[in-house]
C-alpha positions as a printed NumPy array, in Angstrom:
array([[180.06 , 128.413,  51.993],
       [183.244, 126.214,  51.084],
       [182.314, 126.249,  47.338],
       [182.282, 130.292,  47.876],
       [185.682, 130.252,  50.076],
       [187.438, 128.403,  47.413],
       [186.193, 130.529,  44.541],
       [187.675, 133.529,  46.341],
       [190.894, 131.829,  47.306],
       [191.352, 131.127,  43.53 ],
       [190.601, 134.341,  42.568],
       [193.147, 135.879,  44.802],
       [195.631, 133.702,  43.715],
       [194.79 , 133.986,  39.967],
       [194.546, 137.953,  40.817],
       [198.18 , 137.487,  42.306],
       [199.493, 135.92 ,  39.455],
       [198.432, 138.156,  37.057],
       [199.712, 141.365,  38.557],
       [202.972, 139.859,  39.014],
       [203.008, 138.795,  35.081],
       [201.706, 142.718,  34.37 ],
       [204.599, 143.805,  36.882],
       [207.499, 141.614,  35.185],
       [206.376, 142.433,  31.704],
       [203.806, 144.771,  30.483],
       [203.966, 143.5  ,  26.843],
       [203.192, 145.651,  23.656],
       [200.699, 145.81 ,  21.063],
       [200.788, 147.808,  17.884],
       [197.908, 148.341,  15.613],
       [197.897, 150.088,  12.309],
       [195.252, 150.811,  10.033],
       [195.122, 153.333,   6.919],
       [198.033, 155.171,   8.139],
       [196.922, 155.541,  11.87 ],
       [199.122, 153.689,  14.432],
       [198.066, 152.55 ,  17.941],
       [200.354, 151.544,  20.434],
       [199.458, 149.967,  24.008],
       [200.377, 147.474,  26.777],
       [199.484, 144.144,  25.782],
       [197.368, 144.084,  29.126],
       [195.569, 147.252,  28.504],
       [194.91 , 145.691,  25.048],
       [193.354, 142.876,  26.554],
       [191.294, 145.14 ,  28.954],
       [190.004, 146.951,  25.884],
       [188.938, 143.597,  23.809],
       [187.34 , 142.402,  26.866],
       [185.349, 145.633,  27.488],
       [184.567, 145.656,  23.972],
       [183.348, 141.845,  23.851],
       [180.908, 142.983,  27.152],
       [179.544, 146.119,  25.35 ],
       [178.706, 143.799,  22.293],
       [177.083, 141.215,  24.573],
       [175.364, 144.064,  26.609],
       [173.86 , 145.4  ,  22.829],
       [172.853, 142.409,  21.873],
       [170.822, 141.806,  25.131],
       [169.159, 144.841,  24.756],
       [168.118, 144.601,  21.283],
       [166.742, 140.648,  21.974],
       [164.801, 142.113,  25.088],
       [163.301, 144.904,  22.783],
       [162.401, 142.463,  19.903],
       [160.834, 140.492,  22.7  ],
       [158.775, 143.128,  23.994],
       [157.277, 143.949,  20.98 ],
       [156.221, 140.512,  20.459],
       [154.68 , 140.472,  24.076],
       [152.869, 143.702,  23.06 ],
       [151.745, 142.058,  19.63 ],
       [150.708, 139.069,  21.815],
       [148.916, 141.044,  24.433],
       [147.073, 143.032,  21.814],
       [146.072, 139.647,  19.684],
       [144.527, 138.389,  23.185],
       [142.837, 141.427,  23.797],
       [141.329, 141.051,  20.539],
       [140.401, 137.215,  20.555],
       [138.648, 137.882,  24.04 ],
       [136.614, 140.973,  22.895],
       [135.684, 138.605,  19.737],
       [134.703, 135.815,  21.688],
       [132.145, 138.001,  24.021],
       [130.872, 139.464,  20.862],
       [130.157, 135.647,  19.322],
       [128.561, 134.865,  22.497],
       [126.585, 137.983,  22.332],
       [125.856, 137.121,  19.04 ],
       [124.528, 133.823,  19.561],
       [122.221, 135.041,  22.3  ],
       [120.579, 137.661,  19.979],
       [120.237, 134.804,  17.294],
       [118.175, 132.929,  19.9  ],
       [116.169, 136.213,  20.717],
       [115.133, 136.614,  17.091],
       [117.255, 140.139,  16.797],
       [118.323, 138.981,  13.165],
       [119.733, 142.23 ,  11.922],
       [121.782, 142.713,  15.209],
       [122.663, 139.064,  15.843],
       [124.283, 139.03 ,  11.746],
       [126.055, 142.234,  12.199],
       [127.819, 140.939,  15.484],
       [128.564, 137.621,  14.32 ],
       [129.839, 138.676,  11.096],
       [131.939, 141.586,  12.644],
       [133.733, 139.329,  15.159],
       [134.399, 136.424,  12.892],
       [137.941, 137.507,  11.509],
       [139.286, 137.803,  15.356],
       [137.802, 134.136,  16.8  ],
       [139.49 , 130.789,  16.845],
       [136.442, 129.563,  14.696],
       [134.887, 132.114,  12.467],
       [132.768, 129.373,  10.991],
       [130.755, 129.532,  13.457],
       [129.801, 133.398,  13.236],
       [129.383, 132.745,   9.515],
       [126.831, 130.233,   9.987],
       [125.102, 132.109,  12.541],
       [125.338, 135.313,  10.481],
       [123.578, 132.737,   7.382],
       [120.919, 131.99 ,   9.632],
       [120.387, 135.421,  10.771],
       [120.085, 136.579,   6.809],
       [118.079, 133.737,   6.085],
       [115.514, 135.028,   8.714],
       [115.579, 138.644,   7.07 ],
       [114.527, 136.852,   3.892],
       [118.301, 137.671,   2.211],
       [119.19 , 134.548,   0.444],
       [121.957, 135.538,  -1.525],
       [123.674, 136.963,   1.743],
       [122.782, 133.748,   3.44 ],
       [124.466, 131.925,   0.983],
       [127.612, 134.341,   0.972],
       [128.07 , 133.648,   4.696],
       [127.624, 129.692,   4.099],
       [130.502, 130.077,   1.438],
       [132.41 , 132.258,   3.681],
       [132.258, 129.678,   6.464],
       [133.433, 126.905,   3.922],
       [136.449, 128.869,   3.334],
       [137.326, 129.801,   6.538],
       [137.354, 126.354,   8.315],
       [137.302, 122.959,   5.413],
       [136.293, 121.027,   8.113],
       [132.996, 123.166,   8.473],
       [131.824, 122.144,   4.86 ],
       [129.353, 119.352,   6.604],
       [127.923, 121.947,   9.121],
       [127.788, 124.524,   6.385],
       [125.955, 122.24 ,   3.598],
       [123.594, 120.721,   6.558],
       [122.563, 124.157,   7.486],
       [122.118, 125.338,   4.033],
       [119.945, 122.622,   3.119],
       [118.044, 122.952,   6.349],
       [117.411, 126.59 ,   5.384],
       [116.415, 125.852,   1.847],
       [113.795, 123.509,   2.981],
       [112.398, 125.799,   5.4  ],
       [112.058, 128.338,   2.47 ],
       [110.419, 125.551,   0.382],
       [113.578, 125.868,  -2.234],
       [113.33 , 121.816,  -2.219],
       [115.127, 121.65 ,  -5.623],
       [118.253, 123.261,  -4.378],
       [118.298, 121.433,  -1.018],
       [117.853, 118.249,  -2.862],
       [120.958, 118.828,  -5.281],
       [123.032, 119.855,  -2.206],
       [121.779, 116.78 ,  -0.084],
       [122.538, 113.939,  -3.068],
       [126.148, 115.264,  -3.403],
       [126.576, 114.935,   0.265],
       [125.   , 111.492,   0.253],
       [128.062, 110.326,  -2.193],
       [130.355, 112.252,   0.184],
       [132.102, 110.656,   3.423],
       [130.992, 110.766,   6.489],
       [127.781, 109.491,   5.61 ],
       [125.381, 111.473,   8.249],
       [121.744, 110.248,   9.019],
       [120.174, 113.435,   8.834],
       [121.47 , 113.556,   5.001],
       [119.011, 110.619,   4.753],
       [115.92 , 111.843,   6.748],
       [116.343, 115.298,   4.793],
       [116.45 , 113.133,   1.463],
       [112.94 , 111.627,   2.18 ],
       [111.62 , 114.686,   2.879],
       [112.498, 116.544,  -0.258],
       [111.616, 113.614,  -2.651],
       [108.107, 113.403,  -0.826],
       [107.778, 117.375,  -0.919],
       [108.548, 117.153,  -4.515],
       [106.419, 114.082,  -5.098],
       [109.571, 112.202,  -6.66 ],
       [107.808, 108.744,  -5.797],
       [109.772, 106.618,  -8.37 ],
       [112.969, 107.841,  -6.774],
       [111.809, 107.646,  -3.431],
       [110.998, 104.068,  -3.825],
       [114.503, 103.305,  -5.348],
       [115.957, 105.342,  -2.445],
       [114.281, 103.357,   0.407],
       [116.39 ,  99.806,   0.294],
       [119.506, 101.848,   0.517],
       [118.038, 104.08 ,   3.228],
       [117.492, 100.969,   5.274],
       [121.149, 100.601,   5.687],
       [121.493, 103.958,   7.393],
       [121.646, 103.903,  11.165],
       [119.277, 106.019,  13.253],
       [116.51 , 105.501,  10.701],
       [113.953, 103.542,  12.107],
       [111.845, 100.984,   9.877],
       [108.463, 102.307,  10.955],
       [109.062, 105.903,   9.315],
       [110.828, 104.237,   6.134],
       [107.893, 101.574,   5.88 ],
       [105.401, 104.648,   6.125],
       [107.132, 106.183,   3.45 ],
       [107.27 , 103.418,   1.285],
       [103.92 , 102.684,   1.273],
       [102.863, 106.185,   0.865],
       [105.294, 106.492,  -2.303],
       [103.91 , 103.387,  -3.583],
       [100.117, 104.227,  -3.448],
       [101.223, 108.027,  -5.068],
       [102.747, 105.908,  -7.747],
       [ 99.322, 103.716,  -8.298],
       [ 97.179, 106.776,  -7.844],
       [ 99.191, 108.757, -10.339],
       [ 99.929, 108.1  , -14.072],
       [101.798, 104.831, -13.801],
       [ 98.708, 103.209, -12.171],
       [ 98.424,  99.346, -12.279],
       [101.74 ,  99.498, -13.982],
       [103.142, 100.566, -10.256],
       [101.202,  97.987,  -8.922],
       [102.937,  95.399, -10.648],
       [106.101,  96.64 ,  -9.303],
       [105.243,  96.796,  -5.677],
       [107.412,  94.369,  -3.636],
       [105.685,  91.139,  -2.743],
       [105.89 ,  91.716,   1.048],
       [103.87 ,  95.046,   0.442],
       [101.1  ,  93.99 ,  -1.936],
       [ 99.314,  92.882,   1.136],
       [ 99.148,  96.316,   2.681],
       [ 95.246,  97.355,   2.669],
       [ 95.882, 101.29 ,   1.325],
       [ 98.185,  99.875,  -1.705],
       [ 95.452,  97.004,  -2.318],
       [ 92.742,  99.908,  -2.021],
       [ 94.454, 101.806,  -4.625],
       [ 95.095,  99.47 ,  -7.005],
       [ 91.333,  98.139,  -6.507],
       [ 90.19 , 101.749,  -7.293],
       [ 92.346, 102.072, -10.117],
       [ 90.744,  98.712, -11.653],
       [ 87.226, 100.275, -10.982],
       [ 88.372, 103.447, -12.783],
       [ 89.211, 101.023, -15.757],
       [ 85.8  ,  99.513, -15.441],
       [ 87.477,  96.192, -14.6  ],
       [ 85.285,  95.495, -11.473],
       [ 85.762,  91.729, -11.89 ],
       [ 89.596,  92.078, -11.125],
       [ 88.836,  94.465,  -8.479],
       [ 86.636,  92.228,  -6.59 ],
       [ 88.974,  89.439,  -7.124],
       [ 91.629,  91.201,  -5.485],
       [ 89.818,  92.745,  -2.566],
       [ 88.372,  89.018,  -1.785],
       [ 91.865,  87.721,  -2.095],
       [ 93.592,  90.473,   0.273],
       [ 90.868,  90.18 ,   2.999],
       [ 90.923,  86.374,   3.166],
       [ 94.808,  87.294,   4.02 ],
       [ 94.396,  90.267,   6.278],
       [ 91.239,  91.701,   7.526],
       [ 90.7  ,  95.56 ,   6.624],
       [ 87.507,  97.58 ,   7.341],
       [ 88.511,  99.964,   4.849],
       [ 88.977,  97.059,   2.524],
       [ 85.275,  95.416,   3.32 ],
       [ 83.533,  98.859,   2.504],
       [ 85.117,  98.928,  -0.588],
       [ 84.256,  95.529,  -1.235],
       [ 80.547,  96.147,  -0.911],
       [ 80.625,  98.755,  -3.481],
       [ 82.071,  96.921,  -6.343],
       [ 79.585,  95.728,  -8.826],
       [ 80.882,  92.717,  -9.833],
       [ 79.85 ,  90.676, -12.911],
       [ 79.12 ,  87.723, -10.676],
       [ 77.341,  89.16 ,  -7.663],
       [ 76.224,  85.873,  -6.466],
       [ 80.096,  84.768,  -5.968],
       [ 80.735,  88.17 ,  -3.999],
       [ 77.493,  87.229,  -1.904],
       [ 78.762,  83.905,  -0.892],
       [ 82.333,  85.65 ,  -0.035],
       [ 80.481,  87.888,   2.203],
       [ 78.549,  85.16 ,   4.124],
       [ 81.272,  83.094,   4.256],
       [ 83.131,  86.098,   6.28 ],
       [ 79.937,  86.482,   8.353],
       [ 80.107,  83.226,   9.771],
       [ 83.394,  84.255,  11.436],
       [ 82.531,  87.731,  11.987],
       [ 78.579,  88.208,  12.698],
       [ 78.411,  91.37 ,  14.718],
       [ 80.967,  93.527,  12.459],
       [ 78.857,  96.334,  11.384],
       [ 81.104,  97.589,   8.342],
       [ 80.863,  93.896,   7.059],
       [ 76.914,  93.605,   7.497],
       [ 76.583,  96.876,   5.563],
       [ 78.762,  95.462,   2.827],
       [ 76.696,  92.388,   2.857],
       [ 73.558,  94.555,   2.666],
       [ 74.995,  96.269,  -0.39 ],
       [ 75.975,  92.959,  -2.307],
       [ 72.399,  91.722,  -1.626],
       [ 70.73 ,  94.718,  -3.043],
       [ 73.503,  94.046,  -6.169],
       [ 71.707,  90.715,  -6.256],
       [ 68.276,  92.096,  -6.027],
       [ 67.733,  90.087,  -2.701],
       [ 65.657,  92.606,  -0.977],
       [ 64.883,  90.417,   1.992],
       [ 68.354,  89.794,   2.761],
       [ 69.094,  93.351,   2.035],
       [ 66.797,  94.46 ,   4.67 ],
       [ 68.117,  92.17 ,   7.314],
       [ 71.695,  92.85 ,   6.706],
       [ 71.352,  96.879,   6.909],
       [ 69.09 ,  96.442,  10.   ],
       [ 71.593,  94.16 ,  12.019],
       [ 74.361,  96.777,  10.723],
       [ 72.536,  99.498,  12.26 ],
       [ 71.808,  97.856,  15.43 ],
       [ 75.608,  97.492,  16.184],
       [ 76.996, 100.49 ,  14.625],
       [ 75.277, 102.937,  16.917],
       [ 72.895, 104.895,  14.242],
       [ 75.581, 105.591,  11.782],
       [ 73.872, 108.016,   9.13 ],
       [ 75.15 , 106.021,   6.211],
       [ 73.356, 102.924,   7.051],
       [ 70.059, 105.03 ,   8.231],
       [ 70.301, 106.579,   4.534],
       [ 70.729, 103.151,   2.679],
       [ 68.203, 101.421,   4.982],
       [ 65.902, 104.238,   4.728],
       [ 66.086, 104.286,   0.758],
       [ 65.231, 100.465,   0.247],
       [ 62.218, 100.862,   3.2  ],
       [ 60.657, 103.813,   0.714],
       [ 61.071, 101.604,  -2.451],
       [ 59.382,  98.667,  -0.711],
       [ 56.654, 100.921,   0.388],
       [ 57.277, 101.326,   3.65 ],
       [ 57.373, 105.427,   3.463],
       [ 56.654, 106.433,   7.368],
       [ 59.738, 103.987,   8.515],
       [ 61.801, 104.918,   5.421],
       [ 61.023, 108.862,   5.767],
       [ 61.908, 108.589,   9.596],
       [ 65.209, 106.66 ,   8.725],
       [ 65.951, 109.439,   5.991],
       [ 65.529, 112.346,   8.581],
       [ 67.923, 110.607,  10.919],
       [ 70.123, 110.316,   8.475],
       [ 70.056, 113.918,   7.336],
       [ 69.907, 115.284,  11.141],
       [ 67.58 , 117.799,  12.464],
       [ 65.698, 119.935,  10.342],
       [ 64.546, 123.589,  11.4  ],
       [ 60.687, 123.125,  12.038],
       [ 59.286, 125.441,   9.072],
       [ 55.875, 125.61 ,   7.617],
       [ 54.531, 122.923,   4.984],
       [ 52.044, 122.616,   2.518],
       [ 48.733, 120.973,   3.924],
       [ 48.308, 117.503,   1.965],
       [ 46.066, 117.246,  -0.687],
       [ 42.803, 115.531,  -0.278]])
């Protein structure tokens, strides 16, 4: 209140002083331009200038508000479009989950231009195109995702490789993954897919060479890598490389039963039963394996007596091992020791719950020894139940 009163008093005083000045001397202003002359008092001229200034300020204010009004309108319209596009994107993603590929593709692609993250829309549209079987359109959407958002490059590449792998395009996926592997950031998903691609393509040498590097990648468990590495080395041994690959197997894997088995089979295929027997005997001395025991019993070593000695040594530690007893019976047959062969085979049959293979082995031995009744019974048991059909009468 005091301030308003003071301002009011000041205005009255200034107004009074101005009035006195105007009454004392109205002043004189002359303006001439291009032959035109305007004459007025000083005070009226000042009044006109003040009015012109106020009018100009008013015009400037109106112009600014008009421009601001258009900007607000554009902002409002853009916001409306963005909201509609966001709703369409959500609808498109739901359609994608529901398997409505065509509608999902159209909705997502149509809304892409008006959303803040168009790459999401293009990636979804790419997946829908893939499901529709259109690889060309799929790749086109993936390219648009990369162009729309450089930060989405990795996501687009990962989606691309996943879809390629799902379509069986293993070579394309492998090329893309090899490029991703050399670019930051390192992604464990790239490593897992590299494993899948190499296995699907049978790139066993590449896979065994890749494993050491993959062991440094986080989120890849050792068990998975170990299984992949053993599988790759086995395929190399079984393939054209054969025993050359066996010579390259890392020391820690040379005791792996499946790799020893593969190498022994290659030796047997090359008619080197002696090397196969020595390899299997050494492996079984280090680590016991039923599969290797079974294979050992099938090896016709040039020194069957030495083979028999190895089997009997193992039997002292494993007297009730059915697989080992079967192997012992077979090795005894190779040594022409029919009595021991029968003993081992019968013992194996007792502990393996009527295994058809052992029944057939023992039945064949008994038939050869002239025990036709029991031998024939074991052979019938090995074959299984036969239909009761008429048979010719016994001659004589």
